[in-house]
C-alpha positions, 0 to 999 in steps of 0.5 A: 759936155761932161764937165758942163753936166758936173758943173750944173749938177753941183749948182743945182744941188746947192742951197742957192739953186734950190732956193729959187723955187721955194716959192712954188713949194708954198703954193703946193704945200698950202693946197696939197692934201698932205698924205699925197706926199707919196706922189712926190716919192713917185716923182723923186724916183722917176726924176732921179732915174731919168737923170741918168739918161739926159742928153743935153744941158736943158734936160738936166736943168729941167729934171734937177729943177723938178727934183728940188721942187719936190724936195721942197714939198716933202721936207716940211710936210714930213716934219709936220706929220711926224710932230702931229702923230708922235707922243709929246714926251718923245716928239723932239727926238722923232723930228730930229731923227727924221732930219738925221736921214738928210745927213745919212743921205749926204753920206750915202752920196759921198759913198757913191761918189767914192765908188763911181767917180775918179775925181770931183771932175770925172767919173760915172755920174750916170751910175750914181743917178741910177743907184740913187733911184733905188732908195727913192723907190723904197721910200715910195713903197713905204709911203704907200703902205704906211703913210696916213694923214695926221689925225690931228690935221683931219680932226682940225678940218672937221673930218672926224671920222677920217681922223678916227680911222687914222687913230685906229690904224696907228693904234693897231699898227703899234699894239696888237691888243689895241681897241678901237675908239668907242662912241664916247671917245669919238664924242670927246674928240668932237668936243675937243675939236670944237673948243680948240679950232672952231673959232679960228677955222676960217683964219688960214690965209697968209696974212694971219701968220701976222695976227696977234697970236702968230706975229711974235713967232712969225717975225722971229722965225722969218728973221732967224731963217733968213739970216742963218741961211744967208750965213750958212749958204755963204760959207757953203760956197766959199769952203771948197775954195778955201780948202783948195787954197789951204791945200786941204784934201777931200778927206778933210772935207769929209770930216766936216760932214761926218761930224754932223752925225754925232751932233744929231745923236747929241741932240736926240739925247737931250732935246726932250730933256732940256728943251729946244731953246737951251740946245739952240742957245748953246749951239749959237754961242759955241758956233760963234766961238768956233767962227771967231777962232777961224777968223782970228787964227785963219789957216792954223785952225781952219779944219778944227774950227769948221768941224766945231762949227758944223757940230754946233751949228747942226745942233741949232738947225736940228732944234730950230725946226721942232721949235718953230713948227710946234709954236704954230697951231695946227691950222697954221703949222703948214703955212708957218713952217713952209714960209719960214723955210721958203724965206730962208732959202730965198735969203740963201739964194742972195748970199753969193752976191754978198759973200763972194765980193767979201771973199775976194777982198779977204778970204776970211772976212765972211767969217767975221760977218758970220760972227755978227749974224750969230750974235743977232741970232743969239739975241732973237733966240733968247727972246723967243716966246715959246718952247713946247718941249713935252707939252701939247700942241695948240697949247693956247687952247688946251689945259695942261695939268 
């Protein structure tokens, strides 16, 4: 039973298993009042804690399914909220820093594994679940106390007074000498809302992501998300097998995770200086070189190539999220980034059917496929129409001096 729990837990934590229910997340993201993210935090805490007490495989499957569903809700919403409440000159840094917490979380889980597990197959996994519910509970308390709806989103929906209250709350939190907005400033907000959103207020259906304004963004975002996740998910599957065959250790695998942290710091330093697209293009081209080295020299440079690939690929992924969510106007932002993530995860779900047969024929052939995918990604990114680094959101409707 323990071995079955371990197996299904590994699968349910993988990109492939979580991708199945991203479509459920879309329905919730489109309809859920976005500040209700704290409800997800309640469920995060409960599902993680209850995991420690499961008695059979169906119970574990149910809890892991629920946990992944909640994760799919929280991930895009948190980035959207960060983008809409952060000053434009540091917006990219804040979004990337938020994504860094995902990497920190993976390191936290590795630490718990070293503490509670005797090996990959044996140990006290229930203690890991209980311990991991503590940060979930801390996030829940923080969400209830500090998390408020995006004023931009509220104002775009015509909820001017609620938006003003949100602005005043944030102002008081960050500056003890802050003075609430006066009537003239509130009137200016109303005028800005009418000029920016009034004509497109009712256009919020999925098909409008393919209108004349959004189509250049949507087809590129969907294509990039799907082929990148197809590549990354496939490599995610085969790397443990490849490491085992090449007699690599758990410490070697840890190096491929730790290298992502300096990648985050690098992106944080540069994303609001040189922009999202330059970093992405650097990341895709250098990732392609790293993958070519792995494919051509194989085991000789496997670890070095993977460390380089994880560094530069992380640069691309970190910059991709702000690039896409800033490209859509406020009324389409949730739908745009939500569907982009969902289609990407769905492609990741299909990757085993493509990658595993290739791996069985030639262990390094998936890297050759990845080279071609990275070439296509580079071409699409090179033609991407928008990069709103240090520019206002909804830039089509706002005058930039």
